[in-house]
BALOBA-1460 file (C-alpha; in Angstrom, 3 decimals):
// residues 286
<rec num="1" residu="m" x="77.639" y="26.536" z="116.170"/>
<rec num="2" residu="s" x="75.178" y="28.055" z="118.815"/>
<rec num="3" residu="q" x="73.330" y="25.345" z="120.260"/>
<rec num="4" residu="s" x="69.896" y="25.287" z="117.836"/>
<rec num="5" residu="a" x="67.068" y="27.680" z="119.087"/>
<rec num="6" residu="l" x="64.505" y="25.522" z="116.810"/>
<rec num="7" residu="i" x="62.545" y="22.511" z="116.826"/>
<rec num="8" residu="a" x="61.367" y="20.620" z="114.168"/>
<rec num="9" residu="t" x="57.779" y="19.850" z="113.629"/>
<rec num="10" residu="e" x="58.235" y="15.881" z="114.515"/>
<rec num="11" residu="q" x="59.937" y="16.547" z="117.515"/>
<rec num="12" residu="l" x="57.617" y="19.031" z="119.198"/>
<rec num="13" residu="a" x="54.677" y="16.124" z="117.898"/>
<rec num="14" residu="v" x="56.861" y="13.913" z="120.673"/>
<rec num="15" residu="i" x="56.580" y="16.032" z="123.107"/>
<rec num="16" residu="l" x="53.264" y="17.767" z="122.647"/>
<rec num="17" residu="g" x="50.778" y="16.747" z="126.106"/>
<rec num="18" residu="d" x="54.252" y="17.067" z="128.331"/>
<rec num="19" residu="p" x="53.554" y="18.763" z="131.748"/>
<rec num="20" residu="n" x="56.791" y="20.496" z="131.476"/>
<rec num="21" residu="l" x="55.996" y="22.040" z="128.065"/>
<rec num="22" residu="r" x="55.075" y="25.807" z="128.068"/>
<rec num="23" residu="l" x="53.526" y="26.248" z="124.088"/>
<rec num="24" residu="y" x="52.665" y="29.373" z="122.306"/>
<rec num="25" residu="d" x="51.028" y="30.622" z="119.522"/>
<rec num="26" residu="c" x="52.457" y="34.792" z="118.635"/>
<rec num="27" residu="t" x="50.654" y="35.502" z="115.673"/>
<rec num="28" residu="t" x="49.781" y="38.914" z="114.988"/>
<rec num="29" residu="y" x="48.627" y="40.578" z="111.772"/>
<rec num="30" residu="n" x="49.862" y="44.031" z="109.999"/>
<rec num="31" residu="e" x="46.365" y="45.459" z="108.401"/>
<rec num="32" residu="p" x="46.489" y="48.297" z="106.241"/>
<rec num="33" residu="v" x="45.143" y="51.325" z="107.570"/>
<rec num="34" residu="p" x="42.875" y="54.173" z="105.436"/>
<rec num="35" residu="p" x="45.009" y="56.668" z="103.244"/>
<rec num="36" residu="g" x="46.198" y="59.536" z="105.394"/>
<rec num="37" residu="s" x="46.175" y="57.566" z="108.706"/>
<rec num="38" residu="d" x="49.118" y="58.807" z="111.030"/>
<rec num="39" residu="v" x="50.139" y="55.119" z="111.648"/>
<rec num="40" residu="p" x="51.754" y="52.764" z="108.996"/>
<rec num="41" residu="y" x="49.101" y="49.536" z="109.571"/>
<rec num="42" residu="r" x="46.856" y="48.643" z="112.616"/>
<rec num="43" residu="a" x="48.544" y="45.582" z="114.530"/>
<rec num="44" residu="v" x="45.634" y="43.187" z="115.102"/>
<rec num="45" residu="p" x="46.195" y="39.855" z="117.452"/>
<rec num="46" residu="g" x="45.794" y="36.592" z="116.407"/>
<rec num="47" residu="d" x="43.247" y="35.425" z="118.577"/>
<rec num="48" residu="k" x="40.462" y="34.461" z="115.987"/>
<rec num="49" residu="s" x="43.147" y="32.474" z="114.133"/>
<rec num="50" residu="f" x="44.105" y="30.422" z="117.033"/>
<rec num="51" residu="a" x="40.292" y="30.037" z="118.071"/>
<rec num="52" residu="a" x="39.818" y="28.828" z="114.405"/>
<rec num="53" residu="g" x="42.735" y="26.199" z="114.620"/>
<rec num="54" residu="h" x="46.329" y="25.862" z="116.903"/>
<rec num="55" residu="i" x="48.466" y="23.403" z="118.263"/>
<rec num="56" residu="p" x="46.635" y="20.983" z="120.957"/>
<rec num="57" residu="g" x="47.481" y="22.935" z="125.050"/>
<rec num="58" residu="a" x="48.961" y="26.500" z="123.393"/>
<rec num="59" residu="d" x="48.483" y="29.450" z="125.076"/>
<rec num="60" residu="f" x="48.520" y="32.799" z="122.876"/>
<rec num="61" residu="l" x="50.336" y="35.823" z="123.563"/>
<rec num="62" residu="d" x="49.708" y="39.073" z="122.133"/>
<rec num="63" residu="l" x="52.511" y="40.799" z="121.225"/>
<rec num="64" residu="q" x="50.920" y="44.640" z="120.777"/>
<rec num="65" residu="g" x="48.101" y="44.190" z="123.375"/>
<rec num="66" residu="e" x="50.274" y="42.982" z="126.688"/>
<rec num="67" residu="f" x="54.097" y="42.773" z="125.759"/>
<rec num="68" residu="a" x="54.894" y="46.062" z="124.085"/>
<rec num="69" residu="d" x="54.631" y="49.581" z="125.654"/>
<rec num="70" residu="t" x="51.515" y="50.780" z="124.031"/>
<rec num="71" residu="s" x="52.488" y="54.408" z="125.288"/>
<rec num="72" residu="a" x="55.276" y="54.327" z="121.957"/>
<rec num="73" residu="r" x="54.170" y="55.775" z="118.443"/>
<rec num="74" residu="p" x="56.042" y="52.872" z="116.760"/>
<rec num="75" residu="l" x="54.837" y="49.454" z="117.198"/>
<rec num="76" residu="f" x="55.646" y="46.653" z="118.924"/>
<rec num="77" residu="m" x="58.050" y="48.760" z="121.093"/>
<rec num="78" residu="m" x="59.829" y="46.601" z="123.715"/>
<rec num="79" residu="p" x="58.505" y="47.638" z="127.616"/>
<rec num="80" residu="d" x="59.617" y="47.900" z="130.947"/>
<rec num="81" residu="v" x="60.920" y="44.609" z="132.415"/>
<rec num="82" residu="g" x="57.676" y="45.026" z="135.072"/>
<rec num="83" residu="q" x="55.443" y="44.839" z="132.254"/>
<rec num="84" residu="l" x="56.750" y="41.893" z="130.823"/>
<rec num="85" residu="e" x="57.604" y="39.998" z="133.850"/>
<rec num="86" residu="a" x="53.998" y="40.656" z="134.970"/>
<rec num="87" residu="a" x="52.732" y="39.282" z="131.192"/>
<rec num="88" residu="f" x="55.119" y="36.496" z="130.858"/>
<rec num="89" residu="g" x="53.767" y="35.668" z="134.702"/>
<rec num="90" residu="r" x="49.882" y="35.715" z="133.171"/>
<rec num="91" residu="h" x="50.699" y="33.220" z="130.653"/>
<rec num="92" residu="g" x="52.332" y="31.158" z="133.275"/>
<rec num="93" residu="l" x="56.003" y="31.162" z="131.530"/>
<rec num="94" residu="d" x="58.494" y="28.999" z="133.472"/>
<rec num="95" residu="a" x="62.260" y="29.152" z="132.489"/>
<rec num="96" residu="s" x="62.673" y="25.761" z="133.955"/>
<rec num="97" residu="k" x="60.009" y="24.158" z="131.465"/>
<rec num="98" residu="t" x="60.125" y="23.627" z="127.248"/>
<rec num="99" residu="i" x="59.042" y="26.257" z="126.202"/>
<rec num="100" residu="v" x="58.299" y="26.551" z="122.155"/>
<rec num="101" residu="l" x="57.219" y="29.061" z="120.164"/>
<rec num="102" residu="y" x="55.022" y="29.682" z="116.861"/>
<rec num="103" residu="s" x="53.427" y="31.303" z="115.071"/>
<rec num="104" residu="i" x="51.301" y="31.724" z="111.331"/>
<rec num="105" residu="g" x="52.288" y="32.748" z="108.103"/>
<rec num="106" residu="t" x="55.505" y="33.742" z="108.982"/>
<rec num="107" residu="m" x="57.887" y="32.648" z="112.078"/>
<rec num="108" residu="m" x="58.749" y="36.434" z="112.507"/>
<rec num="109" residu="w" x="56.443" y="36.715" z="115.162"/>
<rec num="110" residu="s" x="57.640" y="33.817" z="117.032"/>
<rec num="111" residu="t" x="61.428" y="34.777" z="116.389"/>
<rec num="112" residu="r" x="60.527" y="38.004" z="118.072"/>
<rec num="113" residu="f" x="58.935" y="36.573" z="120.769"/>
<rec num="114" residu="w" x="62.189" y="34.216" z="121.086"/>
<rec num="115" residu="w" x="64.602" y="37.384" z="121.225"/>
<rec num="116" residu="m" x="62.679" y="39.308" z="123.833"/>
<rec num="117" residu="l" x="63.149" y="36.444" z="125.784"/>
<rec num="118" residu="r" x="66.520" y="35.766" z="125.264"/>
<rec num="119" residu="s" x="67.060" y="39.491" z="126.289"/>
<rec num="120" residu="l" x="65.042" y="38.777" z="129.984"/>
<rec num="121" residu="g" x="67.618" y="35.437" z="130.412"/>
<rec num="122" residu="v" x="65.343" y="32.899" z="129.061"/>
<rec num="123" residu="d" x="66.057" y="30.703" z="126.116"/>
<rec num="124" residu="a" x="63.129" y="29.088" z="124.383"/>
<rec num="125" residu="l" x="62.545" y="27.191" z="121.317"/>
<rec num="126" residu="v" x="61.076" y="28.377" z="117.793"/>
<rec num="127" residu="l" x="58.664" y="26.017" z="115.483"/>
<rec num="128" residu="d" x="60.636" y="25.360" z="112.526"/>
<rec num="129" residu="g" x="57.706" y="26.196" z="110.332"/>
<rec num="130" residu="g" x="55.631" y="27.394" z="112.217"/>
<rec num="131" residu="f" x="51.667" y="26.391" z="112.430"/>
<rec num="132" residu="d" x="51.547" y="26.236" z="108.369"/>
<rec num="133" residu="k" x="53.940" y="23.289" z="108.267"/>
<rec num="134" residu="w" x="52.461" y="21.861" z="111.592"/>
<rec num="135" residu="k" x="49.447" y="22.043" z="109.543"/>
<rec num="136" residu="e" x="50.127" y="20.881" z="106.271"/>
<rec num="137" residu="e" x="52.068" y="17.812" z="107.490"/>
<rec num="138" residu="g" x="48.015" y="16.635" z="109.479"/>
<rec num="139" residu="r" x="49.330" y="16.977" z="112.547"/>
<rec num="140" residu="p" x="46.648" y="17.264" z="115.349"/>
<rec num="141" residu="v" x="44.479" y="21.059" z="115.953"/>
<rec num="142" residu="e" x="42.420" y="21.491" z="117.803"/>
<rec num="143" residu="t" x="40.048" y="25.229" z="117.974"/>
<rec num="144" residu="g" x="38.462" y="27.386" z="120.614"/>
<rec num="145" residu="a" x="39.859" y="29.738" z="123.309"/>
<rec num="146" residu="p" x="42.863" y="29.526" z="125.074"/>
<rec num="147" residu="k" x="43.108" y="27.635" z="128.492"/>
<rec num="148" residu="g" x="46.071" y="28.743" z="129.377"/>
<rec num="149" residu="y" x="48.666" y="27.487" z="131.950"/>
<rec num="150" residu="p" x="48.549" y="28.592" z="135.381"/>
<rec num="151" residu="a" x="50.340" y="31.696" z="136.457"/>
<rec num="152" residu="t" x="53.520" y="32.182" z="137.597"/>
<rec num="153" residu="t" x="55.786" y="35.078" z="139.064"/>
<rec num="154" residu="f" x="58.403" y="35.011" z="136.264"/>
<rec num="155" residu="k" x="61.564" y="37.026" z="137.472"/>
<rec num="156" residu="a" x="63.464" y="38.178" z="134.336"/>
<rec num="157" residu="t" x="67.272" y="37.997" z="134.518"/>
<rec num="158" residu="p" x="68.052" y="41.228" z="131.761"/>
<rec num="159" residu="r" x="70.811" y="40.262" z="129.372"/>
<rec num="160" residu="a" x="72.488" y="43.623" z="128.259"/>
<rec num="161" residu="g" x="72.819" y="44.873" z="124.480"/>
<rec num="162" residu="f" x="69.740" y="43.254" z="122.847"/>
<rec num="163" residu="f" x="68.333" y="46.378" z="121.891"/>
<rec num="164" residu="v" x="69.582" y="49.683" z="120.422"/>
<rec num="165" residu="d" x="67.699" y="53.163" z="119.760"/>
<rec num="166" residu="k" x="67.870" y="55.437" z="117.030"/>
<rec num="167" residu="n" x="70.587" y="57.604" z="118.568"/>
<rec num="168" residu="v" x="73.062" y="53.920" z="118.674"/>
<rec num="169" residu="v" x="72.676" y="53.406" z="114.905"/>
<rec num="170" residu="k" x="73.345" y="56.912" z="113.744"/>
<rec num="171" residu="a" x="76.457" y="57.256" z="115.806"/>
<rec num="172" residu="r" x="77.816" y="53.721" z="113.812"/>
<rec num="173" residu="i" x="77.024" y="54.945" z="110.508"/>
<rec num="174" residu="g" x="80.074" y="54.202" z="108.305"/>
<rec num="175" residu="d" x="81.817" y="52.617" z="111.223"/>
<rec num="176" residu="p" x="83.839" y="49.672" z="109.938"/>
<rec num="177" residu="s" x="83.316" y="47.987" z="112.535"/>
<rec num="178" residu="t" x="79.571" y="47.771" z="112.623"/>
<rec num="179" residu="a" x="77.409" y="45.444" z="110.052"/>
<rec num="180" residu="i" x="74.355" y="47.708" z="110.078"/>
<rec num="181" residu="v" x="71.949" y="44.906" z="108.407"/>
<rec num="182" residu="n" x="68.192" y="46.128" z="106.740"/>
<rec num="183" residu="a" x="65.914" y="42.639" z="106.851"/>
<rec num="184" residu="l" x="63.328" y="44.262" z="104.228"/>
<rec num="185" residu="l" x="63.190" y="43.624" z="100.832"/>
<rec num="186" residu="p" x="65.192" y="44.952" z="98.057"/>
<rec num="187" residu="q" x="62.816" y="47.821" z="97.076"/>
<rec num="188" residu="f" x="62.629" y="49.047" z="100.268"/>
<rec num="189" residu="h" x="66.411" y="48.807" z="100.848"/>
<rec num="190" residu="q" x="66.731" y="50.857" z="98.138"/>
<rec num="191" residu="g" x="64.074" y="53.012" z="97.945"/>
<rec num="192" residu="l" x="62.441" y="52.437" z="94.858"/>
<rec num="193" residu="e" x="59.002" y="51.339" z="96.540"/>
<rec num="194" residu="p" x="57.074" y="53.691" z="98.907"/>
<rec num="195" residu="s" x="57.518" y="52.491" z="102.590"/>
<rec num="196" residu="r" x="54.741" y="52.406" z="105.046"/>
<rec num="197" residu="y" x="57.531" y="52.788" z="107.489"/>
<rec num="198" residu="g" x="58.027" y="56.304" z="106.653"/>
<rec num="199" residu="r" x="60.659" y="57.827" z="103.930"/>
<rec num="200" residu="p" x="61.605" y="55.549" z="101.361"/>
<rec num="201" residu="g" x="65.184" y="54.333" z="101.644"/>
<rec num="202" residu="r" x="67.477" y="52.575" z="104.337"/>
<rec num="203" residu="v" x="69.957" y="53.698" z="107.553"/>
<rec num="204" residu="p" x="72.938" y="55.279" z="105.199"/>
<rec num="205" residu="s" x="75.661" y="52.413" z="104.720"/>
<rec num="206" residu="s" x="73.829" y="49.530" z="105.896"/>
<rec num="207" residu="i" x="73.286" y="46.670" z="103.744"/>
<rec num="208" residu="n" x="70.745" y="44.218" z="102.886"/>
<rec num="209" residu="v" x="69.854" y="40.220" z="103.989"/>
<rec num="210" residu="p" x="66.131" y="40.203" z="103.497"/>
<rec num="211" residu="a" x="64.459" y="37.704" z="106.130"/>
<rec num="212" residu="p" x="62.267" y="36.356" z="103.080"/>
<rec num="213" residu="s" x="65.571" y="35.174" z="101.376"/>
<rec num="214" residu="l" x="66.249" y="33.221" z="104.851"/>
<rec num="215" residu="v" x="62.875" y="31.179" z="104.293"/>
<rec num="216" residu="n" x="62.331" y="27.935" z="102.759"/>
<rec num="217" residu="a" x="59.065" y="27.833" z="100.375"/>
<rec num="218" residu="d" x="57.908" y="25.452" z="103.359"/>
<rec num="219" residu="k" x="57.966" y="28.224" z="105.878"/>
<rec num="220" residu="t" x="61.265" y="26.465" z="107.552"/>
<rec num="221" residu="l" x="64.457" y="28.975" z="107.644"/>
<rec num="222" residu="t" x="67.108" y="28.459" z="105.329"/>
<rec num="223" residu="s" x="70.197" y="25.992" z="105.929"/>
<rec num="224" residu="l" x="73.266" y="27.224" z="108.341"/>
<rec num="225" residu="a" x="75.502" y="27.093" z="105.217"/>
<rec num="226" residu="d" x="73.544" y="29.001" z="103.137"/>
<rec num="227" residu="a" x="72.265" y="31.486" z="105.408"/>
<rec num="228" residu="e" x="76.104" y="32.241" z="106.123"/>
<rec num="229" residu="a" x="76.903" y="32.566" z="102.860"/>
<rec num="230" residu="k" x="74.030" y="35.571" z="102.295"/>
<rec num="231" residu="f" x="75.770" y="37.557" z="105.205"/>
<rec num="232" residu="v" x="79.194" y="36.819" z="104.343"/>
<rec num="233" residu="a" x="78.692" y="37.611" z="100.766"/>
<rec num="234" residu="q" x="77.260" y="41.443" z="102.190"/>
<rec num="235" residu="g" x="80.015" y="41.575" z="104.633"/>
<rec num="236" residu="v" x="78.435" y="40.274" z="107.893"/>
<rec num="237" residu="t" x="81.651" y="38.892" z="109.855"/>
<rec num="238" residu="r" x="81.944" y="37.640" z="113.225"/>
<rec num="239" residu="d" x="84.408" y="40.173" z="114.178"/>
<rec num="240" residu="k" x="81.695" y="42.788" z="113.462"/>
<rec num="241" residu="t" x="79.039" y="44.245" z="115.928"/>
<rec num="242" residu="v" x="75.996" y="43.372" z="113.929"/>
<rec num="243" residu="i" x="72.935" y="45.796" z="114.190"/>
<rec num="244" residu="c" x="70.060" y="44.389" z="112.416"/>
<rec num="245" residu="y" x="66.865" y="46.484" z="111.618"/>
<rec num="246" residu="c" x="63.853" y="45.990" z="109.198"/>
<rec num="247" residu="g" x="60.135" y="47.840" z="109.263"/>
<rec num="248" residu="g" x="59.317" y="47.707" z="112.747"/>
<rec num="249" residu="g" x="61.725" y="45.274" z="114.931"/>
<rec num="250" residu="i" x="59.892" y="41.756" z="114.033"/>
<rec num="251" residu="s" x="61.393" y="40.436" z="111.078"/>
<rec num="252" residu="a" x="64.391" y="41.381" z="111.381"/>
<rec num="253" residu="t" x="64.824" y="38.637" z="114.857"/>
<rec num="254" residu="i" x="64.599" y="35.745" z="111.709"/>
<rec num="255" residu="n" x="68.038" y="37.195" z="110.705"/>
<rec num="256" residu="l" x="69.134" y="37.423" z="114.451"/>
<rec num="257" residu="l" x="67.954" y="33.945" z="115.276"/>
<rec num="258" residu="l" x="70.003" y="32.907" z="112.205"/>
<rec num="259" residu="l" x="72.933" y="34.780" z="113.637"/>
<rec num="260" residu="t" x="72.906" y="33.337" z="116.668"/>
<rec num="261" residu="q" x="72.692" y="29.740" z="115.178"/>
<rec num="262" residu="l" x="75.845" y="30.704" z="113.583"/>
<rec num="263" residu="g" x="77.708" y="31.366" z="116.310"/>
<rec num="264" residu="y" x="77.889" y="35.315" z="116.107"/>
<rec num="265" residu="d" x="77.608" y="36.734" z="119.760"/>
<rec num="266" residu="k" x="78.266" y="40.765" z="119.246"/>
<rec num="267" residu="l" x="74.195" y="41.164" z="118.055"/>
<rec num="268" residu="t" x="71.711" y="43.909" z="118.901"/>
<rec num="269" residu="l" x="68.066" y="44.721" z="117.491"/>
<rec num="270" residu="y" x="67.101" y="48.566" z="116.702"/>
<rec num="271" residu="d" x="63.869" y="47.898" z="118.175"/>
<rec num="272" residu="g" x="62.268" y="50.951" z="116.223"/>
<rec num="273" residu="s" x="64.108" y="50.533" z="113.531"/>
<rec num="274" residu="m" x="62.694" y="52.138" z="109.998"/>
<rec num="275" residu="g" x="59.132" y="52.894" z="112.041"/>
<rec num="276" residu="e" x="61.179" y="55.083" z="113.973"/>
<rec num="277" residu="w" x="64.289" y="56.944" z="111.903"/>
<rec num="278" residu="d" x="63.900" y="60.492" z="112.377"/>
<rec num="279" residu="p" x="63.019" y="62.726" z="110.507"/>
<rec num="280" residu="s" x="66.013" y="64.557" z="110.663"/>
<rec num="281" residu="f" x="68.488" y="61.665" z="110.441"/>
<rec num="282" residu="p" x="70.202" y="60.795" z="107.351"/>
<rec num="283" residu="i" x="68.704" y="58.388" z="104.920"/>
<rec num="284" residu="e" x="69.617" y="56.650" z="101.541"/>
<rec num="285" residu="t" x="68.595" y="55.498" z="98.457"/>
<rec num="286" residu="d" x="69.665" y="53.778" z="95.341"/>
């Protein structure tokens, strides 16, 4: 098992206010767009919900606004390292500090930032259960705009292999040494319902371990034993290269966090996911 990438609410409560803590709300909301729109959804930063209530001392990170390639058609795509270094530096992120990430409604926004930071050589912690669990437990909440941390000069140490593109995924279709894991719900994996990410269906030969099946009712992640049972049941074993994807490269990072915790070490994220899957590429449905 890998060292835990999670921090429990009670653990965070103990270190809240510590000068070595760097705490970030990572929330984004995907809002519907009018019928016929050429984008699947609108990315709305969670700054308003942050102002309405956040964990004391936290700063706010806008994934699409500051930490994504805004020239790319799919939302949330990884930008170049220089953009990320500048953005994290503006928010005072310091790899020598204890970095804790959380989000509202779902942990996937914080796990996305966790995966991005890992790719840059920085290990962070994700608040298990997020702000929902924190608030449900009656822990302290403050309101208003973020006060922020002193700016830093953030220097990344990029690690290879954390992201792959559509051509790499296409080349791995049917490869017995690769497990291509779809984190979307079964109805989207099977192509039984229209998808906001493009054509209904999945990358051919991919298997389904839905990210929501790995989350408990209180928004915390399931146990490692339960997660491993679900992955192994679908043929996801440690000897394979595991490519995780979803609709936009966000919810699949929940799968990646748990696989990392389980000690899987050949892991990567299809960054564009189904939002990028080329119309000329094959697709599979039930």
